[in-house]
N, C-alpha and C positions, 0 to 999 in steps of 0.2 A: 336495324336493331330489332331485337325480338324479345318476347316474354315467354317464360314458362307458363303453363296453365295456372298454376297456383298464384304466381306473381301477377298475371292479367286480372284475376278476380280480385285480388287485393288492391290493385291499382284502380280499377273501376269503382270499387267501394269508397276508396280514399277520395277520388275526384268527386263523388257524389256528396261525401261527408263535408269536404271543404267548401262546396258550393253552398251547402245549407247552414254552415256555421261561421262563414267569413266574418260577420260583424262581431260575434262572440270572441273569435281568436284575435281580432284587432284590439278589442277591448282589454282582453287578458294581457296582450303585448304591451299595451300602454301601462297597465298596472306594474308589470315586471320592470319596465324601464324606470318608473318613479322610485322603485325600491333599491336601484343599484347605487352603491357608494361612489364617491368622487374617484377613487382610485380605479374601480372597475371601468367607469366611464372613460377615464383617460387612456387606460390599457386598450379599451375597445376602439377609441379614436385612432390610437397609434397603429393597431393592426389594421383598421380600415384604410389608413393612409398608405401603409406599406402595400396592401393588396391594390389599391388604386394605382400606385406607381408601377407595380408589377404589370397590371392591365395595360397601362399606357405604353410600357415597353414592348409587350406582346403586340399591341396594335401597330406600333411603328415598324416592328419586324414584319408583321403581315403586310403592311403597306409596301414595304421594300420588295417583298416576294411578289406581290401582286403586279407591281410595275414591270416585272420581268416575265410574268406568265403569258405564254402564247394565247392567241385568240383564234377560234375555229368558227368559220362561217358556213361550212357545208358539212352538216352532221352525217356520219356514216355508222352503221352498226350491223351486226350479224343477227339474223332472226333464226330461230326464236331466241330472245334473251334468256341467258341462263346465269345462275348465281355463280360468281367466282369465289372459290374458297381459298382461305389462307393456306399456304404463303405465296400465292400467285403474285408475281412481281407487279402486276397491274394494280394491286392494292397500295402500292408504295409509289407508284409513278406520278409525275406531275400532271395536274388536270387542268386543261385549257379553259379559259373563259369562253363563254358562248357570245358570239358577236352578231348572230342573225336570229331574228325571232319570226319563225315561219310554221307551217303546218308540220314540217318534219319535227320540230321541237316539240309541238303539241303531242304528236304521236308517240315520241319517245317518252314523254311524261306519263302518258296513258299506259304504255306497255310496261313501264317500270312499276307503276301501281299494281298492275295485274300480276307481275311476278312477286311483288310484296305480298298480296293477298293470298297467292298460292303457296307461299312460304310457310314455314312452321311458326305460326304466331307472330308474323311480322308486323311491325307498326312503322317502320321506316326503311328506306333504302336510298343509297347513293349511287350515281352512275358508274363509278369505278367497279362497284360490286357486281355489275353485270358486264364488265369488260369495256366500258365506254369511258375513256378518261377526259371527261369534261365536267365543269362545275354546275351540276344539277343534282338536286335531291327531291324525293317525295316522302310524305308521311301522312299518317292518319292516327291520332292519338289512341283511338280505341282499337284500331286494327279490323274494324267491322265494315263491310261494304255498306254504302249508303250514308255513313257518317261523314263528317267534314275532312275533306282532303286538302293537302297542301303540295303544290309543285313550286319549288323555289329555284330560281336561276341566278347564278353568280352571287350567292349569299356572302355576306361579310358580317362578322361580329363587330359591333361598335363598342359594346360595354358589357361587362359582367359584374354581378354582385359580388360583395365580399363574403356574404353568407353562403355557405356551402352544404350540400347534402350528400349522403352516401346512400346508394341503392344498387340493388342487383341489376346487372344487365347481361343481355345475350346479343348475339350477332348472327345474322343469316349467313354470313361468310365463315362462321365458326360453329359448325353444327355440334349441338349438345353441350356447349361450354357456357357456363354461367359464372359470374363473380361480381363482387362489389366494386364500384367505381365511384370516386368522389368528384362532384362537379359543382360549379356555381349554381345557385338556386334560381337566379334570374339572369336573363340575357337580352340585350337590345341588338336588333338585327336590321340590316338593309339588304334587300334583295330585289329581284325583278320577277314579274310574272311571265308566263309563256307569251304574252302579248308585248312584253317589253316595259310594262308599266313598273314604276318604282314602288316597292313595298317597304314600310317601316313597321316592325313588329317588336313588341315587348312580350317575351315569353316567360313563363315562370313554372316551377315545379316539374311536373311530368312532361309537358311540352318542351320546356328548356332543355331537359335532359335528352330527349329524342333529338332535337335539333342539334345539340352539341355532338352527340354521337355521330350523326350523319355528316356534320360539317368537318369532323375530324377525318372522315374518310376522304373528303375533299382535299385535306391538307397532307394526306398520305399518312395520317396517324391512326393507329388501330387501338381498340378498347383496352387490350392488355398493356399497351404502352402507358396508360393512365393509372394502372393498378399499384397499390402499395405491395411491398415484397411478400407479405403473408398471403394476400389474395393471389399474386402471381403464381405462387407455389401450389395453389390448389388446382390450377388448370395447366401447370407446365407440362405434365405428362400427356395431356390431350393435345397441346400445342406441338409437342415433339411427334406425336402420332400422325398428326395432319401434315407436318413437314415431310416425314418419311413416306407417307402415301402419295404426296405430290411429287417427290423426287422419283419414286418407282414409276410414275406415269410420265415423267418429263425428265428423262436421264440427261444429266449434264446441265440442267437449269441452275442458274445462279439466284439464290434466295437469300433473304436475310433471316437468320435463325436466332431462336431465343437462346 
């Protein structure tokens, strides 16, 4: 995932603002809740129940897919790692679970972070984006070297919130394309570290968005798959241009087109 320069500045300011005003926001939210009429509360509960059932269905589907996912125990990749651009079929391929936690896995995570930092305002990267079809992602919420880094192995979404936010996203595999994507504001995740330790994370707001964007890559889902029709139209010409450029360089390749 990537930010344009303006969005990066906005996001960093928003993170700082939320950190300094969290208690005030919570108080305001409680005041708003007390003013809702009974009908509004009933409608809200109904909507939340529907979203909960939808999330449960998605989790069951994901579990069924996971049970059939191949496992890799000997990681192999070509050096140097390079970003794979849309519509390369590797972005839609099945990504194997990682079954061995060794120095090769640690090295791959480090190399992916380096590619992310060298990208254009990158804040997250999934292994298929560098042509390695395994369930591995890295991210740094600020995109600045020295800030907190995450390397997540075999991640799985356990739960998502009913509340959703819309924000602009870009992707290192889609040069110069940005558009709004709606996603759950909060996500509960289980993953493993490069040492094989189990990690339980609850991510909100910006981090939740980065995680979901990269997790989608591990599912073979691309960010334009999540866009509403009007947003999709804004970048469709750019998607077609990327498709045509790929086909010129890879004559006869079979790709999924928009």
